[in-house]
DRENBAMAR-271531 format. One record per residue: residue number from 1; residue in three letters; x negated, z, y of N, C-alpha, C, O in turn. Coordinates in steps of 0.001 Angstrom, whole numbers, plus 500000, padded with zeros to 6 digits. Last residue first. Layout:
// DRENBAMAR-271531
<site><resi>NUM</resi><resn>ala</resn><n_u>X</n_u><n_w>Z</n_w><n_v>Y</n_v><ca_u>X</ca_u><ca_w>Z</ca_w><ca_v>Y</ca_v><c_u>X</c_u><c_w>Z</c_w><c_v>Y</c_v><o_u>X</o_u><o_w>Z</o_w><o_v>Y</o_v></site>
...
END
This chain:
// DRENBAMAR-271531
<site><resi>53</resi><resn>phe</resn><n_u>250694</n_u><n_w>684099</n_w><n_v>794982</n_v><ca_u>250864</ca_u><ca_w>685537</ca_w><ca_v>795237</ca_v><c_u>252281</c_u><c_w>685879</c_w><c_v>795469</c_v><o_u>252605</o_u><o_w>687045</o_w><o_v>795699</o_v></site>
<site><resi>52</resi><resn>arg</resn><n_u>251044</n_u><n_w>681389</n_w><n_v>794344</n_v><ca_u>250050</ca_u><ca_w>682179</ca_w><ca_v>793627</ca_v><c_u>250318</c_u><c_w>683684</c_w><c_v>793766</c_v><o_u>250188</o_u><o_w>684442</o_w><o_v>792804</o_v></site>
<site><resi>51</resi><resn>leu</resn><n_u>252813</n_u><n_w>680274</n_w><n_v>796086</n_v><ca_u>253180</ca_u><ca_w>680330</ca_w><ca_v>794665</ca_v><c_u>252243</c_u><c_w>681218</c_w><c_v>793865</c_v><o_u>252622</o_u><o_w>681739</o_w><o_v>792816</o_v></site>
<site><resi>50</resi><resn>val</resn><n_u>251360</n_u><n_w>680545</n_w><n_v>798477</n_v><ca_u>252713</ca_u><ca_w>681082</ca_w><ca_v>798364</ca_v><c_u>253101</c_u><c_w>681254</c_w><c_v>796896</c_v><o_u>253660</o_u><o_w>682284</o_w><o_v>796519</o_v></site>
<site><resi>49</resi><resn>phe</resn><n_u>248970</n_u><n_w>679202</n_w><n_v>797921</n_v><ca_u>248941</ca_u><ca_w>680634</ca_w><ca_v>798205</ca_v><c_u>250327</c_u><c_w>681268</c_w><c_v>798079</c_v><o_u>250449</o_u><o_w>682405</o_w><o_v>797624</o_v></site>
<site><resi>48</resi><resn>tyr</resn><n_u>249983</n_u><n_w>676599</n_w><n_v>797451</n_v><ca_u>249157</ca_u><ca_w>677272</ca_w><ca_v>796451</ca_v><c_u>249194</c_u><c_w>678785</c_w><c_v>796668</c_v><o_u>249419</o_u><o_w>679552</o_w><o_v>795732</o_v></site>
<site><resi>47</resi><resn>ser</resn><n_u>251233</n_u><n_w>675975</n_w><n_v>799835</n_v><ca_u>252057</ca_u><ca_w>676153</ca_w><ca_v>798633</ca_v><c_u>251273</c_u><c_w>676843</c_w><c_v>797522</c_v><o_u>251848</o_u><o_w>677594</o_w><o_v>796734</o_v></site>
<site><resi>46</resi><resn>val</resn><n_u>248952</n_u><n_w>675716</n_w><n_v>801454</n_v><ca_u>249926</ca_u><ca_w>676775</ca_w><ca_v>801719</ca_v><c_u>250781</c_u><c_w>677030</c_w><c_v>800484</c_v><o_u>251026</o_u><o_w>678183</o_w><o_v>800128</o_v></site>
<site><resi>45</resi><resn>ser</resn><n_u>247781</n_u><n_w>673451</n_w><n_v>800253</n_v><ca_u>247056</ca_u><ca_w>674721</ca_w><ca_v>800323</ca_v><c_u>248006</c_u><c_w>675891</c_w><c_v>800556</c_v><o_u>247874</o_u><o_w>676937</o_w><o_v>799921</o_v></site>
<site><resi>44</resi><resn>leu</resn><n_u>249745</n_u><n_w>671500</n_w><n_v>800615</n_v><ca_u>249345</ca_u><ca_w>671873</ca_w><ca_v>799264</ca_v><c_u>248614</c_u><c_w>673212</c_w><c_v>799250</c_v><o_u>248806</o_u><o_w>674017</o_w><o_v>798339</o_v></site>
<site><resi>43</resi><resn>gly</resn><n_u>249757</n_u><n_w>671408</n_w><n_v>803435</n_v><ca_u>250958</ca_u><ca_w>671769</ca_w><ca_v>802687</ca_v><c_u>250639</c_u><c_w>672213</c_w><c_v>801270</c_v><o_u>251202</o_u><o_w>673192</o_w><o_v>800781</o_v></site>
<site><resi>42</resi><resn>leu</resn><n_u>247150</n_u><n_w>670527</n_w><n_v>803948</n_v><ca_u>247577</ca_u><ca_w>671841</ca_w><ca_v>804423</ca_v><c_u>248821</c_u><c_w>672318</c_w><c_v>803680</c_v><o_u>248929</o_u><o_w>673494</o_w><o_v>803334</o_v></site>
<site><resi>41</resi><resn>phe</resn><n_u>247338</n_u><n_w>667971</n_w><n_v>802741</n_v><ca_u>246361</ca_u><ca_w>668952</ca_w><ca_v>802267</ca_v><c_u>246747</c_u><c_w>670368</c_w><c_v>802696</c_v><o_u>246679</o_u><o_w>671301</o_w><o_v>801896</o_v></site>
<site><resi>40</resi><resn>leu</resn><n_u>249301</n_u><n_w>666779</n_w><n_v>804342</n_v><ca_u>249523</ca_u><ca_w>666946</ca_w><ca_v>802907</ca_v><c_u>248591</c_u><c_w>668004</c_w><c_v>802333</c_v><o_u>249010</o_u><o_w>668837</o_w><o_v>801530</o_v></site>
<site><resi>39</resi><resn>val</resn><n_u>247951</n_u><n_w>666769</n_w><n_v>806782</n_v><ca_u>249210</ca_u><ca_w>667504</ca_w><ca_v>806655</ca_v><c_u>249514</c_u><c_w>667764</c_w><c_v>805185</c_v><o_u>249941</o_u><o_w>668861</o_w><o_v>804826</o_v></site>
<site><resi>38</resi><resn>ala</resn><n_u>245802</n_u><n_w>665079</n_w><n_v>806084</n_v><ca_u>245548</ca_u><ca_w>666444</ca_w><ca_v>806539</ca_v><c_u>246798</c_u><c_w>667308</c_w><c_v>806410</c_v><o_u>246714</o_u><o_w>668457</o_w><o_v>805976</o_v></site>
<site><resi>37</resi><resn>leu</resn><n_u>247130</n_u><n_w>662696</n_w><n_v>805453</n_v><ca_u>246365</ca_u><ca_w>663391</ca_w><ca_v>804419</ca_v><c_u>246089</c_u><c_w>664836</c_w><c_v>804809</c_v><o_u>246136</o_u><o_w>665725</o_w><o_v>803959</o_v></site>
<site><resi>36</resi><resn>ile</resn><n_u>248163</n_u><n_w>662115</n_w><n_v>808004</n_v><ca_u>249077</ca_u><ca_w>662346</ca_w><ca_v>806876</ca_v><c_u>248361</c_u><c_w>663097</c_w><c_v>805762</c_v><o_u>248918</o_u><o_w>664033</o_w><o_v>805188</o_v></site>
<site><resi>35</resi><resn>val</resn><n_u>245750</n_u><n_w>661733</n_w><n_v>809396</n_v><ca_u>246684</ca_u><ca_w>662773</ca_w><ca_v>809820</ca_v><c_u>247642</c_u><c_w>663115</c_w><c_v>808691</c_v><o_u>247906</o_u><o_w>664291</o_w><o_v>808444</o_v></site>
<site><resi>34</resi><resn>ala</resn><n_u>244688</n_u><n_w>659543</n_w><n_v>808046</n_v><ca_u>243961</ca_u><ca_w>660812</ca_w><ca_v>808053</ca_v><c_u>244875</c_u><c_w>661962</c_w><c_v>808449</c_v><o_u>244777</o_u><o_w>663052</o_w><o_v>807886</o_v></site>
<site><resi>33</resi><resn>ile</resn><n_u>246630</n_u><n_w>657651</n_w><n_v>808684</n_v><ca_u>246390</ca_u><ca_w>657998</ca_w><ca_v>807278</ca_v><c_u>245676</c_u><c_w>659337</c_w><c_v>807188</c_v><o_u>246018</o_u><o_w>660172</o_w><o_v>806351</o_v></site>
<site><resi>32</resi><resn>ile</resn><n_u>246380</n_u><n_w>657329</n_w><n_v>811377</n_v><ca_u>247583</ca_u><ca_w>658004</ca_w><ca_v>810903</ca_v><c_u>247426</c_u><c_w>658404</c_w><c_v>809440</c_v><o_u>248021</o_u><o_w>659388</o_w><o_v>809000</o_v></site>
<site><resi>31</resi><resn>ser</resn><n_u>242897</n_u><n_w>657881</n_w><n_v>812267</n_v><ca_u>244047</ca_u><ca_w>657072</ca_w><ca_v>811900</ca_v><c_u>245225</c_u><c_w>657926</c_w><c_v>811449</c_v><o_u>245068</o_u><o_w>659115</o_w><o_v>811172</o_v></site>
<site><resi>30</resi><resn>ile</resn><n_u>241041</n_u><n_w>658882</n_w><n_v>815059</n_v><ca_u>241512</ca_u><ca_w>659231</ca_w><ca_v>813722</ca_v><c_u>242820</c_u><c_w>658487</c_w><c_v>813434</c_v><o_u>243731</o_u><o_w>658470</o_w><o_v>814262</o_v></site>
<site><resi>29</resi><resn>pro</resn><n_u>239540</n_u><n_w>656178</n_w><n_v>816967</n_v><ca_u>240258</ca_u><ca_w>657448</ca_w><ca_v>816813</ca_v><c_u>240776</c_u><c_w>657645</c_w><c_v>815384</c_v><o_u>240923</o_u><o_w>656693</o_w><o_v>814618</o_v></site>
<site><resi>28</resi><resn>ile</resn><n_u>236442</n_u><n_w>654683</n_w><n_v>815861</n_v><ca_u>237787</ca_u><ca_w>654604</ca_w><ca_v>816418</ca_v><c_u>238488</c_u><c_w>655942</c_w><c_v>816212</c_v><o_u>238072</o_u><o_w>656744</o_w><o_v>815375</o_v></site>
<site><resi>27</resi><resn>gly</resn><n_u>233989</n_u><n_w>654442</n_w><n_v>814603</n_v><ca_u>234034</ca_u><ca_w>654796</ca_w><ca_v>816012</ca_v><c_u>235391</c_u><c_w>654642</c_w><c_v>816656</c_v><o_u>235486</o_u><o_w>654485</o_w><o_v>817873</o_v></site>
<site><resi>26</resi><resn>ile</resn><n_u>233106</n_u><n_w>654094</n_w><n_v>812046</n_v><ca_u>233652</ca_u><ca_w>652924</ca_w><ca_v>812741</ca_v><c_u>233736</c_u><c_w>653183</c_w><c_v>814245</c_v><o_u>233576</o_u><o_w>652270</o_w><o_v>815055</o_v></site>
<site><resi>25</resi><resn>ile</resn><n_u>232351</n_u><n_w>656747</n_w><n_v>811508</n_v><ca_u>231365</ca_u><ca_w>655662</ca_w><ca_v>811428</ca_v><c_u>231833</c_u><c_w>654438</c_w><c_v>812199</c_v><o_u>231053</o_u><o_w>653816</o_w><o_v>812920</o_v></site>
<site><resi>24</resi><resn>ile</resn><n_u>234797</n_u><n_w>658089</n_w><n_v>811822</n_v><ca_u>233659</ca_u><ca_w>658454</ca_w><ca_v>812672</ca_v><c_u>232630</c_u><c_w>657324</c_w><c_v>812686</c_v><o_u>232097</o_u><o_w>656979</o_w><o_v>813740</o_v></site>
<site><resi>23</resi><resn>gln</resn><n_u>236337</n_u><n_w>656918</n_w><n_v>809822</n_v><ca_u>236752</ca_u><ca_w>656781</ca_w><ca_v>811212</ca_v><c_u>235612</c_u><c_w>657100</c_w><c_v>812170</c_v><o_u>235474</o_u><o_w>656458</o_w><o_v>813212</o_v></site>
<site><resi>22</resi><resn>arg</resn><n_u>234897</n_u><n_w>657756</n_w><n_v>807562</n_v><ca_u>235037</ca_u><ca_w>656325</ca_w><ca_v>807844</ca_v><c_u>235414</c_u><c_w>656102</c_w><c_v>809305</c_v><o_u>234879</o_u><o_w>655205</o_w><o_v>809957</o_v></site>
<site><resi>21</resi><resn>ile</resn><n_u>235323</n_u><n_w>660513</n_w><n_v>807740</n_v><ca_u>233958</ca_u><ca_w>659981</ca_w><ca_v>807862</ca_v><c_u>233991</c_u><c_w>658492</c_w><c_v>808195</c_v><o_u>233205</o_u><o_w>658020</o_w><o_v>809016</o_v></site>
<site><resi>20</resi><resn>val</resn><n_u>238103</n_u><n_w>660546</n_w><n_v>807295</n_v><ca_u>237554</ca_u><ca_w>661052</ca_w><ca_v>808558</ca_v><c_u>236146</c_u><c_w>660513</c_w><c_v>808779</c_v><o_u>235810</o_u><o_w>660099</o_w><o_v>809888</o_v></site>
<site><resi>19</resi><resn>glu</resn><n_u>238248</n_u><n_w>659511</n_w><n_v>804688</n_v><ca_u>238924</ca_u><ca_w>658832</ca_w><ca_v>805796</ca_v><c_u>238363</c_u><c_w>659271</c_w><c_v>807142</c_v><o_u>238172</o_u><o_w>658443</o_w><o_v>808033</o_v></site>
<site><resi>18</resi><resn>gly</resn><n_u>236798</n_u><n_w>661434</n_w><n_v>803229</n_v><ca_u>236358</ca_u><ca_w>660038</ca_w><ca_v>803282</ca_v><c_u>236965</c_u><c_w>659280</c_w><c_v>804446</c_v><o_u>236285</o_u><o_w>658500</o_w><o_v>805112</o_v></site>
<site><resi>17</resi><resn>ala</resn><n_u>238441</n_u><n_w>663680</n_w><n_v>803610</n_v><ca_u>237060</ca_u><ca_w>663682</ca_w><ca_v>804079</ca_v><c_u>236520</c_u><c_w>662253</c_w><c_v>804211</c_v><o_u>235864</o_u><o_w>661919</o_w><o_v>805198</o_v></site>
<site><resi>16</resi><resn>leu</resn><n_u>240790</n_u><n_w>662754</n_w><n_v>802323</n_v><ca_u>240801</ca_u><ca_w>663118</ca_w><ca_v>803738</ca_v><c_u>239390</c_u><c_w>663092</c_w><c_v>804318</c_v><o_u>239171</o_u><o_w>662541</o_w><o_v>805397</o_v></site>
<site><resi>15</resi><resn>leu</resn><n_u>239897</n_u><n_w>662432</n_w><n_v>799690</n_v><ca_u>240404</ca_u><ca_w>661282</ca_w><ca_v>800442</ca_v><c_u>240393</c_u><c_w>661554</c_w><c_v>801940</c_v><o_u>240030</o_u><o_w>660685</o_w><o_v>802732</o_v></site>
<site><resi>14</resi><resn>ile</resn><n_u>239248</n_u><n_w>665123</n_w><n_v>799129</n_v><ca_u>238212</ca_u><ca_w>664088</ca_w><ca_v>799085</ca_v><c_u>238650</c_u><c_w>662849</c_w><c_v>799871</c_v><o_u>237863</o_u><o_w>662283</o_w><o_v>800630</o_v></site>
<site><resi>13</resi><resn>gly</resn><n_u>241805</n_u><n_w>666298</n_w><n_v>799380</n_v><ca_u>240691</ca_u><ca_w>666732</ca_w><ca_v>800231</ca_v><c_u>239574</c_u><c_w>665703</c_w><c_v>800280</c_v><o_u>239015</o_u><o_w>665437</o_w><o_v>801344</o_v></site>
<site><resi>12</resi><resn>val</resn><n_u>243163</n_u><n_w>665008</n_w><n_v>797324</n_v><ca_u>243598</ca_u><ca_w>664792</ca_w><ca_v>798701</ca_v><c_u>242502</c_u><c_w>665210</c_w><c_v>799673</c_v><o_u>242291</o_u><o_w>664546</o_w><o_v>800688</o_v></site>
<site><resi>11</resi><resn>ala</resn><n_u>241701</n_u><n_w>666016</n_w><n_v>795114</n_v><ca_u>241742</ca_u><ca_w>664573</ca_w><ca_v>795384</ca_v><c_u>242150</c_u><c_w>664293</c_w><c_v>796827</c_v><o_u>241555</o_u><o_w>663440</o_w><o_v>797485</o_v></site>
<site><resi>10</resi><resn>phe</resn><n_u>242230</n_u><n_w>668796</n_w><n_v>795333</n_v><ca_u>240856</ca_u><ca_w>668291</ca_w><ca_v>795359</ca_v><c_u>240836</c_u><c_w>666809</c_w><c_v>795734</c_v><o_u>240043</o_u><o_w>666394</o_w><o_v>796579</o_v></site>
<site><resi>9</resi><resn>arg</resn><n_u>245007</n_u><n_w>668831</n_w><n_v>795038</n_v><ca_u>244387</ca_u><ca_w>669315</ca_w><ca_v>796277</ca_v><c_u>242970</c_u><c_w>668788</c_w><c_v>796422</c_v><o_u>242559</o_u><o_w>668381</o_w><o_v>797509</o_v></site>
<site><resi>8</resi><resn>val</resn><n_u>245122</n_u><n_w>667843</n_w><n_v>792397</n_v><ca_u>245757</ca_u><ca_w>667096</ca_w><ca_v>793480</ca_v><c_u>245168</c_u><c_w>667513</c_w><c_v>794815</c_v><o_u>244858</o_u><o_w>666659</o_w><o_v>795646</o_v></site>
<site><resi>7</resi><resn>trp</resn><n_u>243793</n_u><n_w>669850</n_w><n_v>790983</n_v><ca_u>243234</ca_u><ca_w>668496</ca_w><ca_v>790994</ca_v><c_u>243823</c_u><c_w>667661</c_w><c_v>792125</c_v><o_u>243118</o_u><o_w>666865</o_w><o_v>792744</o_v></site>
<site><resi>6</resi><resn>ser</resn><n_u>245551</n_u><n_w>671961</n_w><n_v>791447</n_v><ca_u>244157</ca_u><ca_w>672063</ca_w><ca_v>791874</ca_v><c_u>243520</c_u><c_w>670688</c_w><c_v>791967</c_v><o_u>242794</o_u><o_w>670394</o_w><o_v>792916</o_v></site>
<site><resi>5</resi><resn>gly</resn><n_u>247867</n_u><n_w>671047</n_w><n_v>790207</n_v><ca_u>247845</ca_u><ca_w>671256</ca_w><ca_v>791658</ca_v><c_u>246433</c_u><c_w>671351</c_w><c_v>792211</c_v><o_u>246154</o_u><o_w>670876</o_w><o_v>793312</o_v></site>
<site><resi>4</resi><resn>ile</resn><n_u>247283</n_u><n_w>671141</n_w><n_v>787496</n_v><ca_u>247347</ca_u><ca_w>669825</ca_w><ca_v>788130</ca_v><c_u>247309</c_u><c_w>669956</c_w><c_v>789662</c_v><o_u>246780</o_u><o_w>669076</o_w><o_v>790341</o_v></site>
<site><resi>3</resi><resn>arg</resn><n_u>244964</n_u><n_w>673864</n_w><n_v>786941</n_v><ca_u>246279</ca_u><ca_w>673231</ca_w><ca_v>786912</ca_v><c_u>246228</c_u><c_w>671910</c_w><c_v>787645</c_v><o_u>245252</o_u><o_w>671598</o_w><o_v>788329</o_v></site>
<site><resi>2</resi><resn>thr</resn><n_u>242346</n_u><n_w>675023</n_w><n_v>784849</n_v><ca_u>242830</ca_u><ca_w>674491</ca_w><ca_v>786117</ca_v><c_u>244163</c_u><c_w>673795</c_w><c_v>785919</c_v><o_u>244440</o_u><o_w>673218</o_w><o_v>784868</o_v></site>
<site><resi>1</resi><resn>met</resn><n_u>241802</n_u><n_w>678051</n_w><n_v>783219</n_v><ca_u>242193</ca_u><ca_w>676659</ca_w><ca_v>783076</ca_v><c_u>242784</c_u><c_w>676171</c_w><c_v>784405</c_v><o_u>243624</o_u><o_w>676843</o_w><o_v>785002</o_v></site>
END
């Protein structure tokens, strides 16, 4: 059974991917939103492994 953390990580990953692709298409440097999402995604991933093992 999946936990809410898995869904949150999945949603943040999708948002991050969408933001990065949008920035590439527009042709401007990566936005602060993408950086925040990346930091959040890394934090969620690290917390998953720390709490899991």
